[in-house]
N, C-alpha and C positions, 0 to 999 in steps of 0.2 A: 208809402207801402213796402214792404221788405221783399228783396229780390235777390237771387243768386246769379252774380255777373262775372262774366268770363272776362278779365282784364286783359290777358296776354295769351298767344298760342306758341307753344303748349303752355298749360297752366291748370290750376285749380280755380274754382269758383270763390267768390269774395259777396259775403251777405252784407248789402248795403240798402239806403233807402233811395227808391226813385219814386217819380210821378207819372202819371199817365198823361197823355197827350189830350187834345180836344177831340171830342166824340163827333165822327161826320155822320152824314145822313144814312148810311147802311151800316153804322157801325154798332157794336155791343159791347157792353162792360159786363165781365162775368168775374164773380167773386170765385176765386180757386179753392175747391174742396180737396183735391187730391191730384197729384202728377206723378206719373211712372218715370223711373229712370230707365233710358233707354241706350244701347250701344252705339246708336246713332251720335247721341249728344257726345258720348265719350270719344267719338271719332274727331269731332272739332276740337275738343279739349286738348286730344293728342297732336293735332296738327296734321292728320291725315286727310281732312278736307278743309279748305280756308274759308275764313268768315272775317267780316269787319269786327273790330273790338272797340270800346266796350260791349258786350252784349248779353242780353238773358236769355240763356238755353231753353231748353223744356219744348216739347210738343205732343205730349200725351197726358191729355188731363180732362177733369169733368168738374163741373161747378154749376152755381145758380145765377142767372141773369139777374142784375141791379139796374141797369140802366139801357135804353136803346135808342138809336138815332130816328128822325122823325119819319124815314122811307122803310124803316125796318119792318117786315110782314111775318118772318117766319117763327119770331119769338117775342116774349114780352117780359116784364119785369116778374120774377119769383119762378120763372121757368127752370128746369134742371136740362143741363146739356152736356153733350161731349163734345171737345173740339178735335178737328182733324185737319192734318196737313196739307189735306188735297182740296184745296179750296177750287171752286169752281165758277165760271163767269156764266155759263148757259149760253153763250152765243159763239163760240171759236169752234171749229170743225171737229174737235176732240169732244167737247161737250155733246155737239149735236150729232156725232155718230155713236155715242153712248160709251165713250170713254173719257168719262171726266175727270178720272185722276191722273190724265195725262194733259189737263187743260193749261192752256196758256196764260191764264189769269188774267186776261184782260179786265180792267176795270177795278181789280184787287189790289193792285201793286200801289202803295202810298208814296206818293212824290216826296222828294227829299226835304222839302220845305216843312212837310207835317210829320215831325218826330212823334212816334207813338208813345216811347219812354223817353223821360229826362231825368236827369241827376244834377239838380240845379240848372246852370245854363249848358249843360253838357249833353248831346245827344248820346242815348243808350241804344243800340241798335237791336231791333227786333228779330228773333230767330223764327224762321219758316212762317212769318206773319202771326206768330202765336206767341212765343216766350212764356211758356208755361211755368216756370220756376220763380214765380211771382205770386204775390197773395191775391192781384187781379189781373184780368186779361182785359184788352182794349184791341177787338178783332172785326173782321166784315162779318156780318151774318152768315155768308157763305162758305165759313170754316166751321160753322157750329151745326149741330141737330139736337133738336129737343127729343127729349126722352121721357118715359113715362116716371111718376114721381116717386114710385115705390121701389125703383130701383138704387140700391145703394150706389151711392157717388164713388165710393174708393173702388168698388168692382168696376164701375163703369168706365172709370178713368183707363183700366187697361185695354179698354176695347179702341180707345183712341188711337192706338199705334199697332202693339204687340199682337193683339188679338186679330184684328183686322188684317194686318200684315201676312200674318200665319195662315190664318184661317182661309182668308181670300185668295192665297197663292194656291191653295190647292182646290178650292172650289171654283174661283172666277178665272184664274190664269192656267192651271194646269188641267183643269175639268177632269179631276181624278173620279173614275167611274165605280161603281159597284164591281167587286171582284178583282180590280187592280193591284198589282204589287207596288208596294211603295217603300222608298227608303229615304230618311231624314237624315241629315248630316248635320249634327249640332243639336243638342237638347236643351238650351236656354231657352227663354221665354217665347221666343218667336218660333223656334224647332218644336217645341211642346204644342203650340197651336196648330202646326201644321200637323203633328201627330193625332191631336184628338178631332182635327177636321177630316183626315183619313179614315179615322173610324167612324166618324157621323154619316159619312157618305157611302160607307159599306165597302171600304178596300178590303179586299181578301186576305192581305198580309202587310204590316206596317213594321219595317225594320229601323230602329234608332241607334244610331252611331254616334258615339262621344267618349272622349277620353277620360270623363270623370264618371266614377261607379255611381255616386249619389244621382248624378243625372239620369244617367241610364237607368237607375230604379224608378226615379219619376217618371221617366218615359213610359214604363210599364204601366205606372197608374193612369196616364194620359190614353192609353190604348195601343201601345207597341205590342206585338206578338212576338217579336224576335230583339235581340240588344246585339250589338258589336263593340268590343273594346278598341277604337281607334289606334290605340298608343300600344297595342299588343302585336301588330303586324301591318299587312296591307288590308286596308278595309275594302277595295274594289276585288281582289281575289277572293274575300270572305263572303262578301255579296253574291260573286258570281257564282261560287260553290253552293252558297246556302240555297240559291233559287234555281240554280241549274242552268243558269244562261242570263241572268240580268233581271232588271226591275223594268216596270212599266213607266214608273215615274220616279225620279230622284229630286229631292228637294234640299238645296243647299242654304242653310240658315247661320253660317258663320260669316260669310264675307270676305273668303281669300281667293286667289286664284286658284291656288293648289287644290282646294276642296271644291271649286266649281269644275275644275278637270277630273276630279275623282267621281262627281256626279254624272258627267257625261259618259265616263269610262264604264260606270257600273251598269248602264243601260242595256236591255234586250233591244233586238230589232224593232225598230217603230217607238222606242221610248223616247221620254221627253225629261230633259234636265231643266229645273225651274230655279235659278238664282235668286234668292231672297236677300241674301247678305249684301251690304254695301262694301263691294271689293275697292281698296283704297285706290286713290287717284295713280295712275302709271302703271299697275299691275295689268300683265297681260294673261290670255287665257289661251292657252295652246291645245289644238285638238289634232286628231287623228284623221286626216280629210278623208281617207277611205270609209270611216265608221259613218260618214254622212250618205254613202251610197246605200247604207242599211237603214236610211230613213230615221236616223236618229236626230234629235234636235236639242239645241240649247237655247233657252231664252230667258229673260229677266222678268221680275214681278215688281211692279211699282206701286207699293202700299196695297197688295193683294187685288189689285186691279178694281178696287173699290168703287161703289155707288154709295158712300157712305150713308147717305139720308135713307137709303132702303136697307143696306146690310146692316148697320150698327143696331137699328130696332129690331132686326130679326135674331142677332146674337143674344139680345137681352132675352127675347121670348125663350130662346134655347135655354140660357142660364136659369131663368126663373123655373123652367120646367125640368130642371136637373140635367139636361142633355150636354151643356157646354160648361166646362171646369173652370171658374175663375179664381175661387177661394184657394185652391191648391196652387196656384201659380205664384201666391205671394210669399217671398221668402223674408222679408222684413217690412216695418212701417215705421219711419223716423220723422223728426221735424226738419225743416228746413236747414237749420243750423248743422244738421248733420249729413249734408248732402255730399260732401267730399268723402266721407267714410263710406257711403254708399257707392259711390264711383270705384272707391278702392276694392270694395269687395266684388263689384262687377267686373273689374279689370282681372281680378284673381280667377274670375270662371266656376265659382262654386253656387252662384245664385241663380234663380229663375226670373224672379221680377222683384223689385224694390218700389215701395211707394213712399212720397212725400205728403204727409197729412197736415193740412193746414188748418184744420179745426181742433 
């Protein structure tokens, strides 16, 4: 099968043939229908985070089950599924206390001798236990959720990461309430999902902050009530002036120490800044300690604090009912062979979400 392989870091992806390893008792083979291009993948391509090479990247996908191991219970051949990076074991303290997105993944880690992907005699490393930039996936069943068959699989793929991360951060991590004033820094795919989630839960005001005019315009489509051009001056000062003292919630959806600090600094008393973006290793976030006396908080969010087998089917219901925008997220659809062009566009900052179509 064809796959996009990261041979060197930093580097671009190379399209080559790989083979799946042997299917284990809890494993599932999925025919990939669509996969999203995420900034997280780009971070690894650029060397901002380490990973063994060669590897097949990708973690936001949807497809159709082709085969299952003898002990698989959640799905069967023919089922439509979404993959999720938040694999769960169901037995560790995080799973048992209702935080499966932080699972230690006992029982999911593949032994080094059991290669998931091979290229001839060479082991090709699997990314995030998924490797979605390939025509097939070989994954543990606890990385998949079965979905209703009438959900378009290209739109379902978006839910696998970008939607779940942005929507979940607002609903599950930040617990935004009706009437709250919310600012979102960064209006890419994840930021747009945070904006529409704030709108869905009834936020009183949603302020979108970005340097790109087209993204600010798109943010209005997704429910932003106000926009701020971050390139025109001090966005913190603009938010404080616009709100008369700050916001209840600031959502950072870029992944930089500087914007995480901005999120904290634009809070009203008692406010919470939630960082969704992956801040590169080694970057430090500095805060004015006095502000902590005003009960301001800075927190992270891992994949929207999801319980994906519950959350993702709910997001599908919202989409099919016209409450959740997915079609509007898609900036481009391309074959696997054009994936490097897609990442170049993502690096340029002009796109929301792009999809690889395998059909």
